ZABA-451177 format. One line per 3 residues: their letters; for each residue x, y, z of C-alpha. Coordinates in nm, 2 decimals, always signed. Example, Ala and Ser with C-alpha at 12.3 -4.5 7.8 and 13.67 -1.06 7.14 Angstrom:
2
AS> +1.23 -0.45 +0.78; +1.37 -0.11 +0.71
***
This chain:
331
MQS> -11.66 -2.62 -10.15; -11.97 -2.42 -10.13; -12.00 -2.08 -9.95
NAV> -12.22 -1.79 -9.95; -12.05 -1.62 -9.64; -11.86 -1.30 -9.67
ITA> -11.67 -1.12 -9.41; -11.79 -0.79 -9.37; -11.59 -0.63 -9.07
IGT> -11.31 -0.71 -8.84; -11.22 -0.60 -8.49; -10.95 -0.67 -8.22
YVP> -10.85 -0.59 -7.87; -10.57 -0.66 -7.63; -10.53 -0.57 -7.27
ERI> -10.32 -0.25 -7.18; -10.09 -0.43 -6.94; -9.76 -0.56 -7.12
LTN> -9.57 -0.84 -6.97; -9.21 -0.83 -7.12; -8.94 -1.08 -7.12
SDL> -8.75 -0.86 -6.88; -9.06 -0.89 -6.65; -9.04 -1.27 -6.67
EKL> -8.69 -1.28 -6.58; -8.80 -1.16 -6.22; -9.04 -1.45 -6.19
VDT> -8.84 -1.76 -6.33; -8.51 -1.86 -6.45; -8.51 -1.72 -6.79
NDE> -8.38 -1.43 -7.00; -8.49 -1.22 -7.31; -8.23 -1.38 -7.54
WIV> -8.33 -1.74 -7.45; -8.70 -1.66 -7.48; -8.66 -1.49 -7.82
QRT> -8.44 -1.76 -7.96; -8.67 -2.03 -7.87; -9.01 -1.86 -7.92
GIK> -8.97 -1.54 -8.12; -9.18 -1.37 -7.84; -9.06 -1.03 -7.71
ERH> -9.40 -0.93 -7.49; -9.75 -1.03 -7.44; -10.06 -0.85 -7.33
IAS> -10.21 -0.95 -6.98; -10.56 -0.89 -6.86; -10.61 -0.72 -6.53
DEQ> -10.76 -0.90 -6.22; -11.09 -0.74 -6.33; -11.09 -0.84 -6.69
FTS> -11.22 -1.15 -6.82; -11.27 -1.31 -7.17; -11.62 -1.16 -7.22
DLC> -11.46 -0.81 -7.15; -11.21 -0.87 -7.43; -11.49 -0.99 -7.65
FAA> -11.70 -0.67 -7.59; -11.40 -0.44 -7.67; -11.30 -0.64 -8.00
VQN> -11.67 -0.63 -8.10; -11.69 -0.25 -8.02; -11.37 -0.19 -8.22
MID> -11.52 -0.35 -8.52; -11.84 -0.15 -8.50; -11.64 +0.16 -8.47
RYE> -11.41 +0.10 -8.75; -11.65 -0.04 -9.01; -11.96 +0.13 -8.89
VSV> -12.16 -0.19 -8.88; -12.45 -0.29 -8.66; -12.49 -0.61 -8.45
ADV> -12.86 -0.55 -8.36; -12.95 -0.80 -8.64; -12.69 -1.06 -8.57
DYI> -12.87 -1.39 -8.56; -12.60 -1.61 -8.42; -12.29 -1.55 -8.20
IVA> -12.01 -1.81 -8.18; -11.72 -1.75 -7.93; -11.41 -1.97 -7.96
TST> -11.24 -1.98 -7.61; -11.07 -2.22 -7.38; -11.09 -1.97 -7.09
PDS> -11.46 -1.88 -7.06; -11.57 -1.66 -6.76; -11.75 -1.96 -6.64
VFP> -11.86 -2.29 -6.78; -12.21 -2.16 -6.81; -12.36 -1.91 -6.91
SVA> -12.16 -1.90 -7.22; -11.95 -1.60 -7.32; -12.14 -1.58 -7.63
SQV> -12.47 -1.52 -7.44; -12.28 -1.25 -7.25; -12.18 -1.09 -7.57
QAH> -12.55 -1.08 -7.65; -12.64 -0.94 -7.33; -12.39 -0.67 -7.35
FGI> -12.49 -0.54 -7.69; -12.86 -0.61 -7.64; -12.90 -0.81 -7.95
PST> -13.27 -0.89 -7.94; -13.29 -1.21 -8.14; -12.99 -1.45 -8.17
GST> -12.85 -1.79 -8.10; -12.54 -1.83 -7.92; -12.26 -2.09 -7.83
DIQ> -11.91 -2.12 -7.72; -11.68 -2.37 -7.88; -11.37 -2.51 -7.74
AAC> -11.11 -2.63 -7.99; -10.83 -2.46 -7.83; -10.58 -2.30 -8.07
AGF> -10.78 -2.43 -8.37; -11.08 -2.25 -8.24; -11.10 -1.95 -8.44
AAA> -11.06 -2.15 -8.78; -11.33 -2.40 -8.65; -11.56 -2.13 -8.58
IQL> -11.54 -1.98 -8.91; -11.61 -2.34 -9.07; -11.91 -2.37 -8.84
ANG> -12.04 -2.01 -8.94; -11.99 -2.09 -9.30; -12.22 -2.39 -9.25
LLL> -12.49 -2.20 -9.08; -12.51 -1.93 -9.32; -12.49 -2.18 -9.61
SGV> -12.80 -2.35 -9.47; -13.01 -2.06 -9.49; -13.11 -2.07 -9.14
HRK> -12.88 -1.78 -9.04; -12.77 -1.46 -9.23; -12.55 -1.26 -8.99
ILV> -12.30 -1.43 -8.76; -12.06 -1.29 -8.51; -11.72 -1.50 -8.48
IGA> -11.51 -1.42 -8.21; -11.19 -1.59 -8.08; -11.09 -1.48 -7.74
ETL> -10.86 -1.58 -7.45; -10.75 -1.48 -7.11; -10.49 -1.74 -7.09
SKI> -10.28 -1.55 -6.82; -10.55 -1.66 -6.57; -10.46 -2.04 -6.64
TDY> -10.09 -1.99 -6.67; -9.85 -2.14 -6.42; -9.60 -1.85 -6.37
TDR> -9.37 -2.09 -6.17; -9.32 -2.30 -6.50; -9.05 -2.15 -6.71
TTC> -9.13 -2.37 -7.02; -9.49 -2.25 -7.05; -9.53 -1.90 -6.88
ILF> -9.30 -1.75 -7.14; -9.56 -1.83 -7.41; -9.91 -1.72 -7.33
GDG> -10.09 -1.37 -7.36; -10.44 -1.24 -7.38; -10.64 -1.10 -7.65
AGA> -10.97 -1.11 -7.87; -11.06 -1.09 -8.25; -11.39 -1.08 -8.40
FLM> -11.53 -1.12 -8.76; -11.86 -1.04 -8.88; -11.99 -1.30 -9.14
ETS> -12.29 -1.25 -9.36; -12.48 -1.41 -9.66; -12.41 -1.28 -10.00
EGI> -12.61 -1.33 -10.33; -12.31 -1.44 -10.50; -12.00 -1.67 -10.42
GDI> -11.89 -1.66 -10.07; -11.53 -1.59 -9.94; -11.46 -1.95 -9.80
TAA> -11.31 -2.16 -10.08; -11.18 -2.46 -9.88; -11.16 -2.62 -9.55
YSK> -11.00 -2.89 -9.35; -11.00 -3.03 -8.99; -10.86 -3.32 -8.80
TDG> -10.83 -3.45 -8.45; -10.60 -3.70 -8.26; -10.74 -3.73 -7.93
TRG> -10.49 -4.00 -7.84; -10.23 -3.72 -7.80; -10.46 -3.50 -7.58
HLL> -10.24 -3.56 -7.27; -9.97 -3.37 -7.44; -10.15 -3.03 -7.39
YRS> -10.43 -2.99 -7.15; -10.60 -2.80 -6.86; -10.79 -2.99 -6.63
SLA> -10.96 -2.94 -6.29; -11.17 -3.27 -6.27; -11.04 -3.57 -6.45
SAI> -10.71 -3.73 -6.36; -10.65 -3.89 -6.69; -10.68 -3.83 -7.04
SGH> -10.69 -4.12 -7.29; -10.55 -4.33 -7.02; -10.27 -4.11 -6.92
PIQ> -10.25 -3.96 -6.57; -10.26 -3.58 -6.56; -10.24 -3.29 -6.32
TNG> -10.58 -3.15 -6.17; -10.48 -2.79 -6.09; -10.67 -2.61 -6.36
LIV> -10.36 -2.47 -6.51; -10.20 -2.51 -6.85; -9.97 -2.81 -6.89
QNG> -9.77 -2.89 -7.20; -9.51 -3.12 -7.32; -9.36 -2.88 -7.54
REV> -9.11 -3.11 -7.70; -9.38 -3.35 -7.81; -9.62 -3.09 -7.93
YRW> -9.34 -2.93 -8.13; -9.29 -3.26 -8.29; -9.66 -3.32 -8.37
AVS> -9.70 -2.97 -8.50; -9.41 -2.96 -8.76; -9.52 -3.31 -8.89
HVA> -9.88 -3.38 -8.87; -9.99 -3.00 -8.89; -9.77 -2.96 -9.21
EGV> -9.97 -3.26 -9.35; -10.28 -3.10 -9.26; -10.19 -2.77 -9.44
QQL> -10.07 -2.98 -9.74; -10.43 -3.14 -9.75; -10.61 -2.82 -9.72
LEN> -10.41 -2.70 -10.04; -10.49 -3.02 -10.22; -10.86 -2.98 -10.13
SGL> -10.85 -2.62 -10.28; -10.63 -2.72 -10.59; -10.40 -2.44 -10.50
LPE> -10.03 -2.43 -10.46; -9.83 -2.24 -10.17; -9.72 -1.97 -10.42
QID> -10.09 -1.90 -10.52; -10.18 -1.80 -10.17; -10.10 -1.45 -10.08
WFI> -10.09 -1.48 -9.71; -10.04 -1.79 -9.49; -10.16 -1.73 -9.13
PHS> -10.09 -2.02 -8.90; -10.17 -2.02 -8.54; -9.90 -1.82 -8.35
ANM> -9.78 -2.08 -8.13; -9.41 -2.03 -8.15; -9.20 -1.86 -8.41
RII> -8.98 -2.17 -8.45; -9.30 -2.40 -8.52; -9.40 -2.14 -8.80
ESL> -9.06 -2.15 -8.96; -9.07 -2.54 -8.96; -9.42 -2.54 -9.10
CER> -9.31 -2.29 -9.38; -9.02 -2.51 -9.47; -9.23 -2.84 -9.49
TGF> -9.51 -2.67 -9.67; -9.35 -2.45 -9.92; -9.46 -2.11 -9.80
AME> -9.21 -1.83 -9.77; -9.17 -1.64 -9.43; -9.23 -1.32 -9.63
QTL> -9.59 -1.44 -9.72; -9.65 -1.55 -9.36; -9.84 -1.34 -9.09
SSI> -9.80 -1.40 -8.71; -9.90 -1.22 -8.40; -9.63 -1.39 -8.19
QLY> -9.38 -1.13 -8.13; -9.59 -0.87 -7.96; -9.88 -1.07 -7.84
GNT> -9.73 -1.42 -7.74; -9.95 -1.74 -7.81; -10.31 -1.61 -7.76
SAA> -10.47 -1.96 -7.87; -10.80 -1.88 -8.03; -10.72 -1.50 -8.08
SIP> -10.39 -1.53 -8.26; -10.51 -1.55 -8.62; -10.75 -1.27 -8.61
LAI> -10.48 -1.05 -8.43; -10.23 -1.14 -8.71; -10.47 -1.07 -8.99
DEA> -10.59 -0.74 -8.82; -10.25 -0.61 -8.77; -10.17 -0.67 -9.16
VRA> -10.51 -0.52 -9.24; -10.41 -0.20 -9.05; -10.07 -0.18 -9.21
GRV> -10.24 -0.20 -9.56; -10.06 -0.54 -9.64; -10.37 -0.75 -9.65
SPG> -10.60 -0.62 -9.94; -10.91 -0.71 -10.13; -10.89 -1.02 -10.36
QLL> -10.60 -1.16 -10.18; -10.61 -1.54 -10.09; -10.55 -1.62 -9.72
LLY> -10.47 -1.94 -9.56; -10.57 -1.96 -9.20; -10.46 -2.27 -8.99
GFG> -10.53 -2.35 -8.63; -10.37 -2.62 -8.43; -10.34 -2.71 -8.06
GGL> -10.51 -2.89 -7.76; -10.71 -3.17 -7.85; -10.48 -3.22 -8.05
TQA> -10.69 -3.07 -8.31; -10.65 -2.90 -8.64; -10.88 -2.67 -8.85
GVI> -10.80 -2.46 -9.16; -10.98 -2.25 -9.42; -10.88 -2.07 -9.74
LRW> -11.07 -1.76 -9.79; -11.07 -1.47 -10.03; -11.04 -1.14 -9.85
SLP> -11.29 -0.88 -9.94; -11.26 -0.60 -9.67; -11.09 -0.26 -9.73
ANR> -10.71 -0.26 -9.70; -10.69 +0.00 -9.41; -10.95 +0.09 -9.16
Q> -10.82 +0.25 -8.87
***
């Protein structure tokens, strides 16, 4: 596929408060061993009552500015992938514009749940390739704790809060993005949702309390089969084999899902990055959090091929393969 987009900076942020498995033992009938065995999660970061998704975005972008000494003053488009906006409108992206005083930029939020960050990269790549835009801020951010039912032991153990940002710009040569793939199956939307208005999705009755509701067993079955097929299709689109990819970065939904995806797609766990253990499932933020942790550790370095693959509510899938071009370690 065509691309003239390069990633020129990355930044992340997670709230200070940590919710451990031991903390959850005091809320619901669960324990650390049970949670780790089934999900791989040890802890997750939780936004304060005064923190919202926009605040996490501000902090992630500021982290990017400080580390890479870049300016966002000339950003001409902002894309925020989130399922937990502060409000339906104004968008979180418009609040990012206001916070940083960016004088002339378009902005939009996209809602593709856990596939949101990869979908936003695809969208940014297209906008840059069109020539209409030259510098785009792509952010994946969530405050899932604000819509989590902490009386439901099957879901409250999963979710955390965080944000990650990429700065994407046009280049004179070939861009970083080498392949992309996306797919949606709306007939399964009722398996994972948050609704406060509609009482049905695709004809299936649903709750209307505004909290996350998930049929974990069915989502797991969908992920290990249909998502694995999507990853394989993305590889076919690129003409690459799993062993030619340096790092596989699937959405950090659940460590057991990640292990199953690796088994079905041919990736070794040693070449797989995740943010699940310390951050939980952060939806649209999970992929940039996993990448940045590896960048800081010097594991991801320029020239390496990364396969990013998001999947979740919708049920949606979105993936990209890109060649990393940033320095290996920027603290």
